[in-house]
N, C-alpha and C positions, 0 to 999 in steps of 0.2 A: 314635678316637671323641672327639667334642666336645660332650658333653651340657651342657645348662644346669644350674645348681645345683639347680633344682627337680626335675630328672629323676633326680638321684643322691641327694639328701638325703632324710631322713625327711619325712613329711607336715607335721610341725611345724617344719621347717627346722632352724635351729641352736638351738632352744629347749633341747635336751638338751646333755649334756656329750659332745661328739664328739671322739675322738682317732684318730690314724692315723699312717701313715708315707708319706713320699715321697722321691724321689731328687732331691737338690739338686745343681745344677751348681756348679762352683767348682774350686778347685785346693788340695787334692784334692776331687773330688766325692764324695758319699756319701749314705747314708740318714739321714733326719731324723725324729724324733718330732714330730708336729704336733698342734695343737688347731685345730679348725675352729669359728670364731666368727662372729657376725653381721657383724663389721667386717673379716673376712679370715682368712687362714691364718697361724698363728704357730708358729715353730720353738721347741720346748721342749728341744732337745737339750743345751743348756748346763747344764740342771738335771737332766734324765733322758736320758742318752745312748741308752738302749734302751727299747722298750716294756715289756720285762720289768721294768725298774727302776720304771717308772710303775705297772704293775699290782701289783707287790709292795709298794708304799708303804703305810704304815698307812692313809692316806685318799687313794686315787688320784683321786677326784673333786675334792677340795679342792685337791690338787696341780695337777691339770689346769686348774682354774678360776683359781687364784690365782697361777700362774706367768705373768708378763707375756709372756715370749718375744719373739722377733724377728719382726715382721710381714714375710712374704716374698711376699705377693700375695693375689689373690682365688682362690677355688676354681675359677672359670671359667678363669683363667689357668694353674692348676697341675694340673687334673684329669688331664692326660696323663702326669703324673709320679708318680701314686699307686702305692704298693706294697701288698702284703698288710699288714694293720695289726698283725701280730705279728712277732717276730723270734726271740728265744732260747727261747720257749715250745715245749714238746713239742706236736706236732700229732697229736691222738688223735681217735678216732671211735667212736661207739656204733652197733651194727647191730641190726636186727630189733627195733626199739623200737615199731613199730606193727603192728597185726594185718594190715593190707594188705601191708606189706613182708614180714611173715612168710610169707604165702601165696605171694608172688612169689619169695621165696628157695626155698621148697619146689618151686615150679614149675621154677625153674632147675635144681635138683638132680635132680628126677625126669625132666626133659627132657634131661639130660646136656648142657646148654648149647645145645641145638638149638631155635632159635626156631620152627621149623615145627611142633614138637610141643606148643607152649605151651598152646594152647586146649584140646586134648584132655586134657592133664595137669591143667589147671585144673578141668575138670569132674570128673575122677576124684578129685582131692583133696577137693573140696567134699563128695563123697559119702562118702569115707572118714573124714574128720575129724568130720563130723556135729555140730559144736559151734561156737558163736560165740566164737572165741578172743579177740575184742575185749572180751568181758565177763569174761574170766578174768584174775584178778590174778596176775602172775608170782610163783612161789614159794608160792602158796596151797595149801591142801588140795585145792581143786577142780582146780588145775593138776596136782597129783600124781596125782589120780584119773584125769584125762584121759591123762596120760603112761602109766599102767599099762594103760589100755584100748588105746591106740595101739600100745604095745609088743607087746601080746598079738596085735594084728592085723598086726604086722610093718610098721607105718607110722611108727615113731619116726624122728627125724632130728636131726642136730646143730642145725639151725635151730630146731626145736621146743624143744630143750634151752635155748637162750639166749632164745627168744621167750617161753616161759611158765615156764621153770625159775627157780631162785633167783638164778642168776648172769647178769649182763648180758654181752653181747658187747662188749668194749672192745679196740680194736686201734690200732696206730700207722698213721695215714694217710700220713704223710710225715715225713722228718727236719725238725728245726727249720731255718728259713730257706728251705725248699723251696717254700712256697706262693706262688702268684701273686695279684695284686690286680686291682682294677677295670681293665677295658680290655685286659688281657693275653690272649694266646692260652692256651687250656686244652686239655690233650692227651688223646687216645685212642690206644691202640696200633693200628698199621696191620694187625695180624693179628687184630683183633677185629671180628666181624660183627654183634654184638648188644650194644648198650651204651646208656646213658642218663645224663642228669644226675640228681643227687640234691640238690634244694634243701633246705637245713637251717639252722636256727638253731644258732649255734656259741657255746658258753659260754666266757667268758674267766675263768680260774680262777687265783688266786694260789698261791704255793708252800704256803701254809697251808690250801689247800682251800676258800678263800672265793670264791664267784662274784662278780666285781666288775662284770661287764657282759656284753655280747653283740655279735655281729656275724653277718653272713650267710656261708654257705659252700656250695660245690658239691663234693660228695664223688663225683666221677665214678666210675661203676661199669661194669665190663666183664662183662655178664651171662653171655655165653657161656663165658668163662674161669672165672669163679667157679662156674658151673653144672656144669662138668666135675668139680670137686672143691672142697670147702670149704678144702682145704689149699692151693689156688691163690689164696687171698685176697690175699696180698702182690702177686702179679702182676696181679691184677684191680684192685687199689686204688692201689698205690704206683708211679707212673710219672712221667716228666718232665712237669711242669706239670699234673698230674692233680688238684691240690687248689687251689681258688680261695677266697679269703676277702676280705671287705670289704663296702662300701667303707671303713667306719670302725667302730671300736668305740664303742658307746654305753655309757658308764659309768652305773652306778646312781646316781640322784639323785632329787629330788622330782618329776621328770617321767617316770621310767622305773625299774621295779623288777622283781624276780624274778617277781612275779605277772603283769606284762606279758609276760614271756617265756613263762610257762605258758599264756597265752591267744593267743600270736602266731599270726597267719595269714601264710603264705608263698606267694606266687603265682609261677608260672613261666611264661615264654613262650619258645618256641624258634621262630625264624624261619629257614627254610632257603634256600639258593641255588636250590632247586627250587620255591620259592614255598609250600612246605609250612609250615603254622603249627600248633604244638601249644601248648595252654594247660592248665595244671593248678594244683593248690594243695595245700598241706599245712597241717594244723591241729594245733598243738602241744598243744591241749587234749585231743586223742585219743591222746596218747602213753601207753604202757602202764607206763612207769616215770617217776617224777618226776625232773626235772633234778638235784635234790639227791642222789637215790639214785644216778644215773649217776656223778656226781662222787665220791661216797663210795666206790663200787665201783672207780672208776678209781684212786683213791688209797688203797685199802684195804691194799695190801701193797707200795707203791712210793712213792718221794719224787720230786718234781719241783721242784728248787730254783729254777728259773726260771719256774715256773708252767706252765700248759698251756692250749691251746685245744681244747675238746671238742665235736665235731660230734655233734648229738643224734639224728640219724636222720631219716627222712622217711616219710610215708605215700604219697608220690607214686610210682607205678610205671606208666609209660605203656604202654598196650597197643594204642593206636589205630594201625591200619596206616598206614604212610607212603605206600604206593602201593596202588592198587586191586588187591584180591586178594592183598595182601602179608600177611606173618606178624607184623606188629607194628612198633613204633617202634625205630629205631636212628639214631645220629647220622650226619650227613654232614659232611665237611670244609667249612667255611664257615658252619656253623650259628651263629647269634647267640643266645646263651643269656642271658636276663635273669631275675634272681631279685629279687623285691621284697617287702618287709614294711613296713607303715605306720610303725613305730617305728624301723626300721633302715635304710631307704633302698633303693637298688638296686645289685645286683652284676651287671655285664654282662661277658661274655667271648665270644670267638669260638673255635670248635672247629677244631683242626688235629691232624695226626698228631704223636705225641710226638717222632718222629725228625726232624720238620721245624721244630720249635720250638727256638730257641737253647738249648743245654744249660745247666743250672743250674751256675754256677761260683762264685757269691758266697755262701759258707757262713759258719759261725761264726768260723773263723780269719780269713777275709777281713774280716769285720765288725770284729773286735777290732783288726786292723792298721789298718783305715780310721779307726776312732774314735781310735786312738792318734795317727795322723798328723794328725788334725784337732784334737788337744789336748783331746778330750772325755772321756778316761778319767782317773779320779782314784784 
């Protein structure tokens, strides 16, 4: 992919504090922490060897802005070398955070992962639930009353528990260092016949639980596998190249704040080799739990000394048939998936089967050895 900077950057260009990672050629080659500025791309690695170091700093924005760094080129020249903009951070995700996604998880569960039954189950569930779950605050007395009613009708579900109950669903999306970045292939399992992208705003959180910025994410989901059993979540979610983040982290400053995240609109476009085109959107203002609540729950009984990236969930659940008379949307190898938000830019990836994508080999140990060989560890 060779997009112009305007196609990948936020609508206001480099007005915000944009940081990321890219692979630098050299001897030895290795990943670099970068700042994307109006006059080019600058390597900050001599000051902050890892993105975790930058995001855990007392003032990440000031550090990113005030560190001169080494100018290594223009974004146009380097876009093909971009990596996921996180490294040592834990890669976490929140599920069932929108009413629409709650309904779709219930459909998967009741259809037992069979897309052919999805429409029938959708109608059945609407009549059984009989309430606008989007108007119910999770953990509220109203939510508890609905729970009792549905339990009495035999309609309770683990998805309802995390959708309207007091505890959010927080799970590990992938190991640290396993995410792919802009332009990389993103993976689906070859044994999945019902799957979709999940365009999400991803919070960047320091070790102390402070949200310092945000980026875009694609939490690829295998609907047929998760639909067979909620206990198959790991297989449905954590596969080679199944987590994409980027293109950059936008740190909070006077141009971008947590309130911008709360109101973020995320647009999705899938363009297939079969000329199929799917468009959709997700609106974070409709989320059922505030981003700060999701972070607090993720860190309520665990520590993340390198910080974390927390995907916040999506209300986008495609049901449009891909073929005439078909049973809904699923990916094809070769799909081009673009996720865009005005303040965060564009994340674009091409779909392939996980076993056809080069295996993930550069983990935390490899990063430490690489940084040591480059003289960047202190």
